[in-house]
C-alpha positions in Angstrom: -7.2 -24.7 10.9 -5.9 -25.4 7.4 -6.1 -22.9 4.6 -8.7 -25.0 2.7 -10.9 -25.2 5.9 -10.7 -21.4 6.1 -11.6 -21.0 2.5 -14.6 -23.2 2.9 -15.8 -21.2 5.9 -15.3 -17.9 3.9 -17.3 -19.3 1.0 -20.1 -20.3 3.3 -20.2 -16.7 4.7 -20.1 -14.8 1.5 -23.8 -15.0 1.0 -24.5 -13.1 4.2 -22.1 -10.4 3.1 -23.6 -10.1 -0.4 -27.1 -9.7 1.1 -26.1 -7.2 3.8 -27.6 -3.7 3.1 -25.6 -0.5 3.4 -26.9 0.2 6.9 -25.7 -3.2 8.2 -22.3 -3.0 6.5 -21.7 0.4 7.9 -22.8 -0.6 11.4 -20.4 -3.5 11.2 -17.5 -1.2 10.2 -18.3 1.1 13.1 -18.3 -1.9 15.5 -15.1 -3.2 14.1 -13.5 0.2 14.5 -14.7 0.3 18.2 -13.4 -3.2 18.7 -9.9 -2.2 17.5 -9.8 0.6 20.0 -11.1 -1.6 22.8 -8.5 -4.3 22.1 -5.5 -1.9 21.7 -3.6 -3.4 24.6 -3.9 -6.9 23.2 -2.9 -5.8 19.7 0.1 -3.9 21.0 1.2 -6.9 23.2 1.1 -9.1 20.1 3.0 -6.5 18.1 5.8 -6.4 20.7 6.2 -10.1 20.2 6.5 -9.7 16.5 9.0 -6.9 16.9 11.2 -8.9 19.3 11.1 -11.9 16.9 12.0 -9.8 13.9 14.7 -7.6 15.5 18.1 -8.5 14.0 16.5 -10.2 11.0 15.1 -7.1 9.2 16.3 -3.6 9.0 15.3 -0.7 11.3 13.3 0.8 8.5 11.3 -2.4 8.1 10.9 -2.7 11.9 9.2 0.7 11.7 6.9 -0.6 9.0 6.0 -3.5 11.3 5.6 -1.4 14.5 2.2 -0.4 15.9 1.4 2.3 18.5 -1.8 3.6 20.1 -1.8 6.4 17.5 -1.4 4.0 14.6 -4.2 1.7 15.9 -6.4 4.8 16.4 -5.6 5.7 12.7 -6.6 2.2 11.6 -10.0 2.6 13.4 -10.5 6.0 11.9 -9.8 4.6 8.5 -12.6 2.0 9.0 -15.0 4.8 9.9 -14.0 6.7 6.8 -14.8 3.6 4.7 -18.2 3.5 6.3 -18.8 7.0 5.2 -18.1 6.2 1.6 -20.9 5.5 -0.9 -21.9 1.8 -1.1 -20.4 0.4 -4.4 -22.8 -2.6 -4.4 -25.8 -1.9 -6.7 -24.3 1.0 -8.5 -25.5 1.1 -12.1 -22.3 1.2 -14.2 -24.1 1.5 -17.6 -27.7 1.5 -18.9 -29.0 1.0 -22.4 -32.7 1.2 -23.5 -33.4 -0.7 -26.7 -35.9 0.5 -29.3 -38.3 -2.2 -28.2 -38.3 -0.9 -24.6 -35.9 -3.5 -23.2 -33.6 -1.9 -20.6 -30.2 -3.5 -20.1 -28.2 -2.4 -17.1 -24.7 -3.3 -15.9 -24.7 -3.3 -12.1 -21.9 -3.6 -9.5 -22.2 -6.8 -7.4 -20.0 -8.3 -4.7 -17.0 -10.4 -5.8 -17.7 -13.2 -3.3 -14.4 -14.2 -1.6 -11.5 -11.9 -1.9 -8.1 -13.2 -0.9 -5.3 -10.7 -0.1 -1.7 -11.7 0.3 0.4 -9.0 1.9 3.7 -8.5 3.7 4.6 -7.2 7.1 2.4 -4.2 7.5 -0.2 -4.9 10.2 -2.4 -1.9 9.3 -3.1 -3.5 5.9 -5.2 -6.1 7.9 -7.8 -3.6 8.8 -7.7 -1.7 5.5 -8.3 -4.8 3.5 -11.0 -6.1 5.8 -12.9 -2.8 5.7 -12.8 -2.4 1.9 -13.8 -6.0 1.3 -16.7 -5.7 3.7 -17.9 -2.4 2.2 -17.9 -4.2 -1.2 -20.1 -7.0 0.2 -17.4 -9.7 0.0 -15.8 -12.1 2.5 -12.1 -11.6 3.0 -9.3 -14.2 3.5 -6.0 -12.6 4.6 -2.5 -14.0 4.4 0.2 -11.8 5.9 4.0 -12.1 6.1 5.3 -14.2 9.0 6.9 -11.2 10.7 3.4 -9.6 11.3 1.4 -12.7 12.0 0.8 -12.2 15.7 -0.2 -8.6 15.2 -2.5 -9.5 12.3 -4.1 -12.3 14.4 -4.8 -9.9 17.2 -6.3 -7.4 14.8 -8.5 -10.0 13.1 -9.7 -11.3 16.5 -10.8 -7.8 17.4 -12.4 -7.2 14.0 -14.4 -10.5 14.2 -15.8 -9.3 17.5 -17.1 -6.3 15.7 -18.6 -8.4 13.0 -20.4 -10.5 15.5 -21.8 -7.5 17.4 -23.3 -6.3 14.2 -24.9 -9.6 13.4 -22.6 -10.8 10.6 -20.7 -14.1 10.6 -17.2 -14.0 11.9 -16.2 -16.5 9.1 -16.5 -13.5 6.7 -13.0 -12.5 7.8 -10.3 -15.1 8.1 -6.5 -15.0 8.6 -4.5 -17.8 7.1 -2.5 -19.5 9.9 0.2 -21.0 7.6 2.8 -18.3 6.6 4.9 -20.5 4.4 4.9 -20.2 0.6 2.6 -23.3 0.4 -0.3 -21.3 1.8 0.3 -18.5 -0.7 0.3 -21.0 -3.6 -2.9 -22.6 -2.2 -4.7 -19.2 -2.4 -3.4 -18.6 -5.9 -4.8 -21.9 -7.1 -8.0 -22.1 -5.0 -10.4 -22.2 -8.0 -14.0 -22.3 -6.8 -13.1 -20.8 -3.4 -11.3 -17.6 -4.2 -13.1 -15.2 -6.6 -10.4 -12.6 -6.6 -6.8 -12.5 -5.5 -5.0 -9.2 -4.6 -1.3 -9.2 -3.9 0.0 -6.2 -1.9 3.8 -6.2 -1.6 7.0 -6.2 -3.5 7.7 -7.0 -7.1 8.6 -10.6 -6.3 5.2 -11.3 -4.6 3.2 -9.6 -7.4 5.1 -11.5 -10.1 4.6 -14.9 -8.3 0.9 -14.3 -8.1 0.6 -13.2 -11.8 2.7 -16.2 -12.9 1.1 -18.9 -10.8 -2.5 -18.0 -10.0 -5.3 -19.9 -11.6 -7.9 -17.5 -10.0 -8.5 -14.0 -11.1 -5.8 -11.6 -10.0 -5.6 -7.8 -9.7 -2.0 -7.0 -10.6 -0.8 -4.1 -8.5 2.4 -2.2 -8.9 5.4 -1.5 -6.6 5.7 2.0 -5.3 8.3 3.8 -7.4 7.4 7.4 -6.7 9.1 10.3 -8.4 9.8 13.9 -7.4 10.8 16.3 -10.2 12.5 19.6 -9.3 11.9 22.0 -12.1 14.1 25.0 -13.0 11.3 27.3 -11.7 11.0 25.5 -8.4 11.2 27.1 -4.9 14.3 25.1 -4.0 13.8 25.4 -0.3 10.3 24.0 -0.7 11.7 21.2 -2.9 14.2 20.2 -0.2 11.5 20.2 2.4 9.3 18.0 0.2 12.1 15.6 -0.6 13.2 15.1 3.0 9.6 14.5 4.1 8.8 12.2 1.2 12.0 10.2 1.6 12.7 10.2 5.3 9.5 10.5 7.3 8.6 6.8 6.7 10.9 5.3 4.0 9.3 1.9 4.4 5.9 2.8 3.0 4.9 2.5 -0.7 4.3 6.2 -1.2 7.8 7.2 -0.1 9.9 8.9 -2.7 12.4 6.7 -4.5 13.6 8.8 -7.4 14.5 12.5 -7.6 14.7 14.1 -11.1 16.4 17.4 -11.4 16.2 19.9 -14.3 19.6 20.2 -16.0 19.4 24.0 -15.8 19.6 24.0 -12.0 21.5 20.8 -11.3 24.7 22.6 -10.5 22.9 24.8 -8.0 20.4 22.4 -6.5 22.3 19.1 -6.2 24.8 20.4 -3.6 21.8 21.6 -1.6 20.2 18.2 -1.9 23.4 16.5 -0.5 23.7 19.0 2.2 20.1 18.4 3.4 19.7 14.7 3.0 23.2 13.4 3.6 25.5 15.8 5.5 22.8 17.7 7.5 21.0 14.5 8.7 24.3 12.8 9.6 25.3 15.9 11.7 22.0 15.8 13.4 22.3 12.1 14.3 19.7 11.1 11.8 20.1 8.3 9.2 21.6 9.9 6.1 20.2 9.2 2.7 22.4 7.2 0.3 22.2 9.1 -3.1 22.6 6.9 -6.1 23.6 9.2 -8.9 23.5 9.1 -12.7 26.6 10.2 -14.5 25.6 13.9 -14.8 24.6 14.1 -11.1 27.8 12.3 -10.1 29.9 15.0 -11.9 28.4 17.6 -9.5 28.2 15.8 -6.1 29.6 12.7 -4.4 27.5 9.6 -4.1 27.1 6.0 -5.2 26.9 5.4 -8.9 23.4 4.4 -9.9 23.1 0.8 -11.1 21.1 -0.4 -14.0 18.0 -1.2 -11.9 18.1 1.7 -9.4 15.5 3.8 -11.3 13.2 0.8 -11.2 13.6 -0.2 -7.6 11.4 0.3 -4.6 14.1 0.7 -2.0 12.0 1.0 1.2 15.1 2.4 2.8 17.1 5.6 3.1 18.2 5.4 -0.5 17.3 7.9 -3.3 18.1 7.5 -7.0 18.9 10.8 -8.6 18.9 11.7 -12.3 19.4 14.9 -14.2 16.8 15.4 -17.0 16.2 17.9 -19.8 13.3 19.9 -18.4 9.8 18.9 -17.8 9.7 16.9 -21.1 12.6 14.8 -20.0 11.0 14.2 -16.6 7.7 13.1 -18.1 9.5 10.8 -20.5 11.5 9.2 -17.6 8.4 8.7 -15.5 6.5 7.2 -18.4 9.3 4.7 -18.8 9.8 3.9 -15.1 6.6 4.7 -13.2 4.5 2.1 -11.5 1.4 4.3 -11.4 1.9 5.6 -7.9 2.3 9.2 -6.8 4.4 11.6 -8.9 5.3 15.1 -7.9 6.5 18.2 -9.6 7.9 21.2 -7.7 7.6 24.3 -9.9 6.4 27.8 -10.0 5.5 27.5 -13.7 1.8 26.7 -14.4 2.6 25.3 -17.9 5.2 22.9 -16.4 2.7 21.8 -13.7 0.0 21.2 -16.3 2.3 18.7 -18.0 2.1 16.4 -14.9 -1.7 16.3 -14.9 
């Protein structure tokens, strides 16, 4: 089915979603979660095919981003149940004004209509996006990266079974079959069919949507997350946080990409950082982290020199940019200049310093 044919079906189904009450939407979400669990074997089989096709063409870190497991599918189902438990945004009164003549003017939240979401090779985004769009009373058209298409198709098939069980049209959730750039451009320019476009992915995808879309776009940011180690930090705790935030799943958007270190403890802390993330992990047979160091950090420990763009890059890999800053003020100034609005962390024992990050 062509992308335009899918868009026409989604447009035809958006009315049923807009009219669905909270009880019906929540029942659909619960049925969709159950269908995910019921079809776990089919989803995993499709995911194995995706992994086999992608192996050798993408990094091991990105393969982990692509991979599914029974536990991850169970987590996706649980996420849908958690969305069902959220308050219904449709009908919420955002503002209310009563005029002197008694006229009442209200601004009320309504469904968007058809939401198109372009995302890369993370199959779990498929269920996340479908759940949030449904809760908001909108039809959803998904377009994933080619590496994840078999997995996403199996997930959408299961979710559509759940929609049908609840009495909602399956056309309210569609997956674009064409994974070339042409389909992405078609979604960006589908005026009259797409009411809102949301890109979820790297800087290149987001910029392409912002530059080329003729439909409304929500411009998201890349995940450049910072951890600042203050002079009053528990350094053992800081090392634990850094290893977890960088190494547990470096392919996700909330993985740490930048470590900022207070100048007053740089000489003491940076050797510990290298010992934990580089030498210790290599000795344990784990992937070591490549440290990309500013000039001050490079004078203390060995590592790669940080390039011009390293403090503005979402590595999605075992790479960490490291900069020495002048206290909490320097950390806040750096984050203000380089942050993309994602998670930022301060490790400190000083309440005043912690307050500066609020």
